[in-house]
N, C-alpha and C positions, 0 to 999 in steps of 0.2 A: 438631520442625518437618516434616518429610516426610509423618508420620501425621495432621495436622493436614489438608494438604493432600490427600492421600489421604480423607479423612473429609470433606472439603468437596466433593469431584468425586465421591463415592458418591450422596452426600445429592443434590446436584444431577441426578444423574442418575437416582436413583430418583425425583424428584420430575416429573422430565420424560416419566417412562416415565407413571407414573401418571397424567398430565396427558394425554398422548396416548392412553393406553387411557379415561380419563373421557371424552373429546371425542369417541374414537370410538361407543362407548357411547350418547354423548346422540346421535348422528348416527344410529344403529342405531332408536335409539327414535323419535328423530323421522320417521324413514320409515315407521316402522309405523302412529304414529299419521296419518300421512298417507294413507298405505294406506286403514286404517281410515275416514278422512274420505271416501274417494274410493267406497269399498263404500256407505257410510249414504248417500250424495246421491243414489244412484242407483235 
């Protein structure tokens, strides 16, 4: 029973870390796109 709980906790932690990293990557990409748009507008 304990191993099942540990497995679920591990999966939840892995999913949250993956989501966090993906959100960070999306934010960085969005920032780069915004910078490029600013350069093109000038």
